[in-house]
C-alpha positions as CSV (number, residue, x, y, z in Angstrom):
1,M,69.4,69.7,74.3
2,P,71.3,72.6,72.9
3,K,70.6,74.1,69.5
4,I,73.1,72.3,67.2
5,K,73.7,73.5,63.6
6,W,75.9,72.1,60.8
7,V,77.7,75.0,59.1
8,G,80.1,73.1,56.7
9,I,83.5,74.7,56.0
10,I,84.6,77.1,58.6
11,R,87.1,79.8,57.6
12,D,86.8,82.0,60.7
13,M,86.1,80.3,64.0
14,D,85.5,83.7,65.7
15,I,82.2,84.1,63.9
16,Y,80.8,81.0,65.7
17,Q,82.5,81.3,69.0
18,T,81.9,84.8,70.2
19,G,79.7,85.5,73.3
20,I,79.5,87.7,76.3
21,L,82.1,87.5,79.0
22,P,81.9,89.1,82.5
23,A,84.5,91.8,83.1
24,H,86.2,89.7,85.7
25,A,86.8,86.7,83.5
26,V,90.4,85.3,83.5
27,Q,92.0,83.8,80.4
28,L,93.2,80.2,80.6
29,R,96.9,80.0,80.0
30,I,97.0,78.0,76.8
31,P,98.0,78.9,73.2
32,R,95.6,81.4,71.6
33,N,94.8,79.6,68.3
34,L,93.9,76.1,67.2
35,S,97.2,75.4,65.6
36,G,99.1,76.3,68.7
37,T,96.8,74.2,70.9
38,M,97.3,71.2,68.6
39,T,101.0,71.6,68.9
40,A,101.0,72.0,72.7
41,G,98.7,68.9,73.0
42,T,101.0,66.5,71.1
43,P,102.4,64.9,74.3
44,F,98.9,63.6,75.0
45,I,99.1,61.4,71.8
46,L,101.5,58.9,73.2
47,P,99.6,57.5,76.2
48,P,96.5,56.3,74.2
49,I,98.8,54.7,71.5
50,L,100.7,52.8,74.2
51,L,97.4,51.7,75.8
52,C,96.0,50.3,72.5
53,C,99.3,48.7,71.4
54,G,99.8,47.3,74.9
55,S,96.3,45.8,74.8
56,V,97.2,44.0,71.5
57,F,100.5,42.8,72.9
58,L,99.0,41.5,76.2
59,K,96.0,39.8,74.6
60,T,98.3,38.2,72.0
61,L,100.5,37.0,74.9
62,L,97.5,35.6,76.8
63,T,95.9,33.8,73.8
64,G,99.0,32.8,71.8
65,R,97.3,33.9,68.6
66,I,97.7,36.6,66.0
67,L,94.8,38.9,66.7
68,V,95.0,41.6,64.1
69,H,95.5,42.1,60.3
70,P,96.8,45.3,58.8
71,L,94.0,45.5,56.2
72,W,91.2,45.3,58.8
73,I,93.1,47.7,61.1
74,F,93.1,50.2,58.2
75,A,89.3,49.7,57.8
76,G,88.9,50.5,61.5
77,V,91.0,53.7,61.1
78,V,88.8,54.8,58.2
79,L,85.7,54.1,60.3
80,G,87.2,56.1,63.1
81,F,87.9,59.0,60.7
82,V,84.2,58.9,59.6
83,C,83.3,59.2,63.3
84,M,84.9,62.6,63.5
85,L,81.5,64.3,63.2
86,L,80.1,62.0,65.9
87,H,83.0,63.1,68.0
88,E,82.0,66.7,67.7
89,L,78.3,65.9,68.2
90,L,79.3,64.3,71.6
91,H,80.9,67.6,72.5
92,A,77.8,69.5,71.5
93,V,75.2,67.5,73.3
94,V,76.7,68.4,76.7
95,Y,76.0,72.1,76.4
96,P,73.0,73.6,78.2
97,K,69.7,73.7,76.3
98,D,69.9,77.4,75.7
99,A,73.3,77.2,74.0
100,Y,74.0,77.4,70.2
101,V,76.6,75.0,69.0
102,Y,78.0,75.1,65.4
103,I,79.7,72.0,63.9
104,G,81.9,72.2,60.9
105,I,85.3,71.5,59.3
106,V,88.4,73.7,59.5
107,P,90.4,72.7,56.3
108,K,93.6,74.5,57.3
109,N,93.9,72.4,60.4
110,F,92.3,69.3,58.9
111,A,90.0,69.1,61.9
112,A,86.3,69.0,62.7
113,V,85.1,71.3,65.4
114,A,82.1,72.1,67.6
115,L,82.1,75.8,68.4
116,A,80.1,77.6,71.1
117,S,80.6,80.4,73.5
118,H,78.5,79.5,76.5
119,P,79.3,79.4,80.2
120,M,79.4,76.0,81.9
121,K,80.3,74.9,85.4
122,R,83.9,73.4,85.5
123,K,82.7,69.8,85.9
124,R,80.3,70.1,83.0
125,F,83.0,71.7,80.8
126,L,85.3,68.9,81.6
127,L,82.6,66.4,80.7
128,M,82.0,68.2,77.4
129,T,85.7,68.1,76.7
130,L,86.3,64.5,77.5
131,L,83.1,62.7,76.4
132,P,84.2,61.9,72.8
133,A,86.9,59.6,74.3
134,V,84.1,57.0,74.6
135,L,84.5,56.5,70.9
136,G,87.8,54.9,71.7
137,I,87.0,53.3,75.1
138,L,84.1,51.2,73.8
139,P,86.0,49.7,70.9
140,L,88.9,48.9,73.2
141,L,86.6,47.1,75.6
142,L,85.0,45.2,72.7
143,F,88.5,44.2,71.5
144,W,89.1,42.6,74.9
145,I,85.7,40.8,74.9
146,L,85.8,39.4,71.3
147,P,87.2,35.9,70.8
148,A,90.8,35.7,69.6
149,T,89.6,33.9,66.4
150,A,87.6,37.0,65.3
151,V,90.6,38.6,63.6
152,A,88.6,41.0,61.4
153,L,86.5,42.3,64.2
154,N,89.5,42.5,66.6
155,S,91.4,44.5,63.9
156,I,88.5,46.9,63.3
157,M,88.0,47.5,67.0
158,F,91.8,48.2,67.4
159,G,91.7,50.7,64.5
160,L,88.6,52.4,66.0
161,A,90.2,52.5,69.5
162,I,93.3,54.1,68.1
163,M,91.3,56.8,66.3
164,G,88.8,57.2,69.1
165,L,91.4,57.7,71.8
166,V,94.1,59.6,69.9
167,S,91.9,62.1,68.1
168,P,90.8,63.9,71.3
169,Y,94.4,64.6,72.2
170,V,93.7,68.4,72.1
171,D,90.7,67.8,74.3
172,Y,93.0,66.0,76.8
173,F,95.3,69.0,76.8
174,I,92.5,71.5,77.4
175,A,90.9,69.4,80.1
176,Y,94.3,69.1,81.9
177,Q,94.8,72.8,81.8
178,V,91.2,73.5,83.1
179,F,91.7,70.9,85.8
180,R,95.0,72.5,86.8
181,Q,94.1,76.2,86.6
182,V,90.4,76.6,87.2
183,P,88.9,76.5,90.8
184,D,86.0,74.1,91.4
185,D,83.4,76.8,91.8
186,C,84.1,78.6,88.5
187,F,82.4,78.7,85.2
188,V,84.4,78.1,82.0
189,Q,83.6,79.6,78.6
190,N,85.2,79.4,75.1
191,E,85.5,82.8,73.5
192,K,87.0,83.0,70.0
193,D,90.3,81.1,70.1
194,E,90.6,81.4,73.9
195,V,89.2,79.9,77.0
196,Y,88.1,81.9,80.1
197,Y,87.0,81.1,83.6
198,F,85.2,83.2,86.2
199,T,83.1,83.0,89.3
200,K,79.4,83.8,89.3
201,E,80.0,86.9,91.4
202,A,82.8,89.4,90.6
203,P,85.7,89.0,93.0
204,P,87.2,91.9,94.9
205,V,89.1,94.4,92.7
206,R,92.5,93.4,94.3
207,E,92.0,89.8,93.4
208,R,90.9,90.6,89.8
209,L,94.0,92.8,89.3
210,R,96.3,90.0,90.7
211,A,94.7,87.4,88.4
212,I,95.2,89.7,85.4
213,A,98.8,90.4,86.3
214,E,99.5,86.7,86.6
215,A,97.9,86.0,83.2
216,D,100.0,88.8,81.7
217,A,103.2,87.5,83.2
218,A,102.5,84.0,81.9
219,E,101.8,85.4,78.5
220,E,105.1,87.3,78.5
221,A,107.0,84.2,79.6
222,Q,105.5,82.2,76.8
223,H,106.5,84.9,74.3
224,D,110.0,84.9,75.7
225,E,110.3,81.2,75.3
226,A,109.1,81.4,71.7
227,L,111.8,83.9,70.9
């Protein structure tokens, strides 16, 4: 179990997410701040919404009954909002036992965060990134299991599922980029507003220079697109 600490309001994420990177670490090609990452991740919002709404439509079609009520859906959404800290705790518990993880709120982004700069194997990093989605998967499963007559519970589960599956949209984006860019045998580490990956042993100098050149070229391309 890692060392987890609640730090309240976070004004500067770099304070809590600064560690030691090897010289051969390569930067993941994603936006360099939380706001940019949230914007880049917006396409990942639509699939969970379609999944949840499609579930309501299909179960309604199968049962021939009205399954949800707006008031109780709102109650489920509020409960899902309260679960934001549980979402971050699920991120935190996956870190190794010698890691320090800081949980807090970033007001300017209206977001809760779990911050740590500690290397993890690619598979473990992906698990850490995606684990909070269970807060949406479980309510959606319960929605399907509950009887059609339990309108209040169905509605609450629907609201919880929406919040639980949509709120990790930034996590989906990061996981997708890690899955696409990072080789299986690499370690992944958050560092300030950025994500890096590296092998346990330093690669030959030629490979390191090529990786740096590719990262620089990608950054220039993103800059040109922004202009």
